[in-house]
C-alpha positions as CSV (number, residue, x, y, z in Angstrom):
1,X,36.8,47.6,282.5
2,X,35.4,44.7,280.5
3,X,37.6,41.6,280.1
4,X,39.9,41.8,277.1
5,X,40.1,38.1,276.4
6,X,36.6,37.7,275.0
7,X,34.7,35.8,273.9
8,X,34.8,32.5,275.6
9,X,32.8,30.0,273.6
10,X,33.0,26.3,274.6
11,X,31.7,23.8,272.2
12,X,31.1,20.8,274.5
13,X,29.2,18.7,272.0
14,X,30.0,17.4,268.5
15,X,26.5,16.1,267.9
16,X,24.2,17.6,265.2
17,X,21.9,20.3,266.3
18,X,18.9,21.9,264.8
19,X,20.6,25.3,264.4
20,X,24.2,24.3,264.0
21,X,25.6,27.3,262.0
22,X,28.9,28.6,263.3
23,X,30.3,31.8,261.8
24,X,34.0,30.9,261.5
25,X,35.2,32.3,258.3
26,X,37.1,35.6,258.2
27,X,34.6,36.9,255.7
28,X,31.7,36.2,258.1
29,X,33.4,37.7,261.1
30,X,34.5,40.8,259.3
31,X,30.9,41.8,258.7
32,X,29.7,41.3,262.3
33,X,28.5,44.6,263.8
34,X,26.1,45.4,266.6
35,X,24.7,48.9,266.9
36,X,24.9,50.6,270.2
37,X,21.7,52.5,269.7
38,X,18.7,51.6,271.8
39,X,20.6,50.3,274.8
40,X,18.2,50.6,277.7
41,X,19.4,48.5,280.6
42,X,19.4,51.7,282.7
43,X,15.7,52.0,282.2
44,X,14.9,49.0,284.5
45,X,15.4,48.4,288.2
46,X,18.5,46.8,289.5
47,X,18.3,43.0,289.9
48,X,17.5,41.4,293.3
49,X,20.1,40.1,295.7
50,X,22.9,38.5,293.6
51,X,24.0,35.0,294.6
52,X,27.4,35.6,293.0
53,X,29.5,38.7,292.6
54,X,31.3,37.2,289.7
55,X,31.5,39.2,286.4
56,X,31.0,35.9,284.5
57,X,27.8,34.7,282.9
58,X,27.6,31.0,282.0
59,X,24.9,30.2,279.4
60,X,23.7,26.9,278.0
61,X,22.5,27.2,274.5
62,X,22.0,25.7,271.1
63,X,25.0,25.9,268.8
64,X,24.8,28.9,266.5
65,X,22.8,31.1,268.8
66,X,25.8,33.2,270.0
67,X,28.9,34.4,268.2
68,X,31.9,36.6,268.8
69,X,30.3,39.9,267.9
70,X,27.4,39.3,270.3
71,X,29.5,38.2,273.2
72,X,32.0,41.0,272.8
73,X,29.3,43.6,272.5
74,X,27.7,42.5,275.7
75,X,31.0,42.6,277.5
76,X,31.7,46.1,276.2
77,X,28.3,47.3,277.6
78,X,28.3,45.4,280.9
79,X,31.9,44.3,281.8
80,X,30.5,40.7,282.0
81,X,32.3,37.9,280.4
82,X,30.0,35.3,278.8
83,X,31.0,31.6,278.7
84,X,28.7,29.6,276.4
85,X,28.3,25.8,276.4
86,X,26.1,24.1,273.9
87,X,23.6,21.2,274.0
88,X,22.3,19.2,271.1
89,X,18.8,18.3,272.4
90,X,16.3,19.6,274.9
91,X,16.2,16.2,276.5
92,X,20.0,16.1,276.9
93,X,20.0,19.6,278.4
94,X,17.3,18.6,280.9
95,X,19.1,15.4,281.9
96,X,22.2,17.4,282.7
97,X,20.4,20.0,284.7
98,X,18.5,17.4,286.7
99,X,21.8,15.5,287.3
100,X,23.2,18.6,288.9
101,X,25.7,19.3,286.1
102,X,24.1,22.6,285.2
103,X,24.6,24.5,288.4
104,X,26.9,27.1,286.8
105,X,24.4,28.3,284.2
106,X,22.4,31.5,284.8
107,X,20.8,31.4,281.3
108,X,19.4,28.4,279.4
109,X,17.8,28.2,276.0
110,X,15.0,25.6,276.1
111,X,12.4,25.1,273.4
112,X,8.7,25.9,274.0
113,X,7.5,22.5,275.3
114,X,10.6,22.1,277.5
115,X,9.8,25.4,279.2
116,X,6.5,23.9,280.3
117,X,8.2,20.7,281.4
118,X,11.0,22.5,283.3
119,X,8.5,24.9,285.1
120,X,6.4,21.9,286.2
121,X,9.6,20.3,287.6
122,X,10.3,23.5,289.6
123,X,13.6,24.2,287.8
124,X,12.9,27.7,286.6
125,X,12.9,31.1,288.2
126,X,9.6,33.1,287.9
127,X,10.7,36.2,286.0
128,X,10.4,39.6,287.6
129,X,8.9,41.7,284.7
130,X,9.9,44.9,286.4
131,X,13.5,44.0,285.6
132,X,12.8,43.4,281.9
133,X,12.6,46.0,279.1
134,X,11.1,45.0,275.8
135,X,8.4,42.4,276.4
136,X,5.8,44.8,275.1
137,X,7.8,45.0,271.9
138,X,7.4,41.3,271.1
139,X,5.0,40.2,268.4
140,X,1.6,39.7,270.0
141,X,1.4,35.9,269.8
142,X,4.8,35.7,271.7
143,X,3.7,38.0,274.6
144,X,1.7,35.3,276.2
145,X,2.4,32.0,274.4
146,X,0.4,28.8,275.2
147,X,3.5,27.1,276.6
148,X,4.1,29.9,279.1
149,X,1.1,32.2,279.6
150,X,2.2,35.7,280.5
151,X,5.8,34.9,279.9
152,X,6.0,33.8,283.5
153,X,9.2,31.8,283.1
154,X,10.6,32.5,279.7
155,X,11.3,35.1,277.0
156,X,11.1,34.0,273.4
157,X,14.3,34.3,271.4
158,X,13.8,32.6,268.0
159,X,11.2,30.6,266.1
160,X,10.7,28.7,263.0
161,X,8.9,25.8,261.2
162,X,9.9,22.2,260.2
163,X,9.5,21.1,256.6
164,X,11.2,19.5,253.6
165,X,14.0,20.9,251.4
166,X,14.4,19.4,248.0
167,X,16.3,19.7,244.7
168,X,13.9,20.9,242.0
169,X,16.2,19.4,239.3
170,X,15.8,15.9,240.8
171,X,12.2,16.1,241.8
172,X,9.4,16.1,239.2
173,X,6.9,18.8,240.1
174,X,6.5,20.4,243.5
175,X,6.4,18.6,246.8
176,X,3.3,19.7,248.7
177,X,2.9,17.3,251.5
178,X,4.6,14.6,253.6
179,X,2.9,11.8,251.6
180,X,5.2,12.6,248.7
181,X,7.9,10.5,250.5
182,X,5.7,7.5,250.6
183,X,4.1,7.9,247.2
184,X,7.6,8.1,245.6
185,X,9.4,5.9,248.1
186,X,11.4,3.8,245.6
187,X,12.4,6.7,243.4
188,X,13.7,8.4,246.5
189,X,15.3,5.3,248.0
190,X,18.5,6.1,250.0
191,X,18.3,9.7,248.8
192,X,16.0,11.1,251.5
193,X,16.5,11.7,255.2
194,X,14.4,12.5,258.2
195,X,15.5,14.4,261.3
196,X,17.1,12.6,264.2
197,X,14.4,13.8,266.5
198,X,11.7,11.7,268.1
199,X,8.8,14.1,268.3
200,X,9.5,15.8,265.0
201,X,9.6,12.6,263.1
202,X,6.7,11.0,264.8
203,X,4.9,14.3,264.1
204,X,5.4,13.8,260.3
205,X,3.2,10.7,260.2
206,X,0.8,11.9,262.9
207,X,0.0,15.1,260.9
208,X,-0.1,13.2,257.6
209,X,-2.7,10.8,259.2
210,X,-4.7,13.8,260.5
211,X,-3.7,13.5,264.1
212,X,-2.2,16.0,266.5
213,X,1.6,16.2,267.1
214,X,0.8,15.9,270.8
215,X,-1.7,13.0,270.7
216,X,-2.0,10.9,273.8
217,X,-4.0,8.2,271.9
218,X,-1.9,5.0,272.0
219,X,-3.6,3.7,268.8
220,X,-2.7,6.9,266.9
221,X,0.9,6.7,268.1
222,X,1.1,3.1,266.9
223,X,-0.3,3.9,263.5
224,X,2.2,6.8,263.1
225,X,5.0,4.4,263.9
226,X,3.8,1.8,261.5
227,X,3.6,4.4,258.7
228,X,7.2,5.4,259.4
229,X,8.3,1.8,259.6
230,X,7.1,1.4,256.0
231,X,9.4,4.2,254.9
232,X,12.4,3.2,257.0
233,X,14.0,0.7,254.5
234,X,14.4,3.5,251.9
235,X,15.7,6.2,254.2
236,X,19.3,7.2,253.8
237,X,19.5,8.1,257.5
238,X,18.0,10.0,260.4
239,X,20.1,13.1,260.7
240,X,19.6,16.7,261.7
241,X,22.6,18.3,260.1
242,X,24.6,16.0,257.9
243,X,22.0,16.4,255.1
244,X,23.5,19.8,254.2
245,X,26.6,18.8,252.2
246,X,24.7,15.8,250.9
247,X,21.9,17.8,249.3
248,X,24.3,20.4,248.0
249,X,26.4,17.7,246.4
250,X,23.2,16.1,244.8
251,X,23.5,12.9,246.9
252,X,20.2,13.6,248.5
253,X,17.0,14.6,246.7
254,X,15.0,15.6,249.7
255,X,15.6,16.1,253.5
256,X,13.5,17.0,256.4
257,X,14.9,20.1,258.1
258,X,14.2,23.2,260.1
259,X,13.4,26.4,258.4
260,X,16.5,28.3,259.7
261,X,18.7,25.6,258.3
262,X,17.0,25.6,254.9
263,X,17.4,29.4,254.8
264,X,21.1,29.0,255.3
265,X,21.6,26.3,252.7
266,X,19.4,27.5,249.8
267,X,21.6,30.5,248.8
268,X,24.3,28.0,248.0
269,X,22.1,26.3,245.4
270,X,19.2,28.1,243.9
271,X,17.7,24.8,242.7
272,X,16.8,24.0,246.3
273,X,13.4,24.8,247.6
274,X,11.8,24.6,251.1
275,X,8.2,23.7,251.8
276,X,6.0,23.4,254.9
277,X,3.8,20.4,254.1
278,X,0.1,21.3,253.8
279,X,-1.1,18.7,256.2
280,X,0.8,20.5,258.9
281,X,4.1,20.5,260.8
282,X,5.7,21.8,263.9
283,X,6.1,25.5,264.9
284,X,9.0,25.7,267.3
285,X,10.1,28.5,269.6
286,X,13.4,28.7,271.5
287,X,13.5,30.8,274.7
288,X,15.6,32.3,277.4
289,X,15.1,31.2,281.0
290,X,16.8,31.7,284.3
291,X,17.2,28.4,286.3
292,X,16.5,28.5,290.0
293,X,20.1,27.4,290.5
294,X,21.4,30.5,288.7
295,X,24.6,31.8,290.4
296,X,24.4,35.2,288.7
297,X,20.7,36.2,288.2
298,X,21.7,39.9,287.9
299,X,23.8,39.2,284.8
300,X,21.1,36.9,283.5
301,X,18.6,39.7,283.5
302,X,21.1,41.9,281.7
303,X,21.6,39.3,279.1
304,X,17.8,39.0,278.5
305,X,17.4,42.7,278.2
306,X,20.3,42.9,275.8
307,X,18.7,40.2,273.6
308,X,15.4,42.1,273.7
309,X,16.9,45.2,272.1
310,X,15.5,45.6,268.6
311,X,18.7,46.5,267.0
312,X,20.6,43.7,268.7
313,X,18.0,41.1,267.8
314,X,17.8,42.3,264.2
315,X,21.6,42.1,263.7
316,X,21.6,38.5,265.1
317,X,18.7,37.4,262.8
318,X,20.5,38.7,259.7
319,X,23.7,36.9,260.7
320,X,22.4,33.7,262.1
321,X,19.3,33.1,260.0
322,X,16.3,32.5,262.1
323,X,13.0,34.3,262.7
324,X,12.7,36.9,265.5
325,X,9.7,37.2,267.8
326,X,10.5,40.9,268.3
327,X,8.3,43.3,266.4
328,X,10.8,46.0,266.8
329,X,13.6,43.9,265.4
330,X,11.3,42.7,262.5
331,X,10.7,46.3,261.5
332,X,14.4,47.0,261.4
333,X,15.1,44.2,259.0
334,X,15.7,44.9,255.3
335,X,12.7,44.2,253.1
336,X,14.2,41.1,251.5
337,X,14.5,39.5,255.0
338,X,11.0,40.5,256.2
339,X,9.5,39.1,252.9
340,X,11.4,35.9,253.2
341,X,8.7,33.2,253.5
342,X,11.1,30.6,254.7
343,X,11.8,32.7,257.8
344,X,8.4,34.4,258.1
345,X,5.7,32.2,256.5
346,X,2.2,33.4,255.8
347,X,-0.5,33.2,258.4
348,X,-2.3,30.6,256.3
349,X,0.8,28.4,256.5
350,X,1.2,29.0,260.3
351,X,-2.4,27.9,260.9
352,X,-1.5,24.4,259.8
353,X,1.4,24.2,262.2
354,X,1.4,23.1,265.8
355,X,3.8,23.5,268.7
356,X,5.1,20.4,270.3
357,X,3.9,19.9,273.9
358,X,4.8,17.5,276.7
359,X,2.7,14.3,276.6
360,X,3.2,13.1,280.2
361,X,3.2,9.4,280.8
362,X,2.7,8.8,277.0
363,X,6.4,9.9,276.6
364,X,7.3,6.2,277.3
365,X,5.2,5.1,274.4
366,X,6.8,7.5,272.0
367,X,10.2,6.5,273.3
368,X,9.5,2.8,272.8
369,X,8.4,3.2,269.2
370,X,11.2,5.6,268.4
371,X,13.8,3.1,269.7
372,X,12.2,0.4,267.6
373,X,12.1,2.6,264.5
374,X,15.7,3.7,264.7
375,X,17.3,0.5,265.9
376,X,15.8,-2.1,263.6
């Protein structure tokens, strides 16, 4: 019998996150349903020797990536109780894992570049594809992504872009590129925000200057910092989530944000618009991995297979508002969701985007300039 006191969801961080959308209202919860069709865990082999006979699965995820309906549905199907802790940055998650504080987790949700970094550090289990059902139903570009060729260590869960959301009543004309912030700096003074994210924000000026988000050229990194330093006096703040109520209230004219967040906010004010700047931006992917320290790998494989189900993935995307890498799930979405260019931008737009990758020893240079930018 599955546990009856589900779900267990522990919010162990109050910091802003890139996908901080918690379904807490009664209206939201009343509409949460997950179809049972398509359940195919029985189609794959049993998992290898289990390190723990526990019927509990501890996962470490971004806030807003699980909800009561999802966890309860998994429990009904497997009898496994899910306990979810959240992190607010990839770097914070990695630090905790490396410090030994993540030994209880059997599933972690790192972003693309962090998968590469964690695999190089020897922290991840190489996935047994014979235990997985659904990899062949992923959109082609996610079946062997550049950050993890052959999905050796990870399974993609969600993806999106980074751009600008702005109030069309307070902005003259359309915003097309990042340079709008500099060209209209005084008009936007204290009414614009950038993310509280080192690589994303450095990436703004890098792309605007024609450089790669992942440059390892110290002079290019310096120039990107200097450009941001020019803008800094007129920024209201660096924040990843607090811009939402501010832009809805009209206190902000423009904010840097993630596409999933923009998609959640825009229905509350049809004067808001989201744009991926034409000089380019980041294309992020969040994934599911099994750490080498996982105490319950059998349950971890069951969770991944559950998340790979098309109907499960589609229902999550409709509720929690991010793009799915599952072709099967995409085809199950209603037309208005499939045609939503905030979630599913055109190939032309995607060609201008670049995934963030580790920069090795140059991380120290990025860190130094970020500290200088945010502390002065």
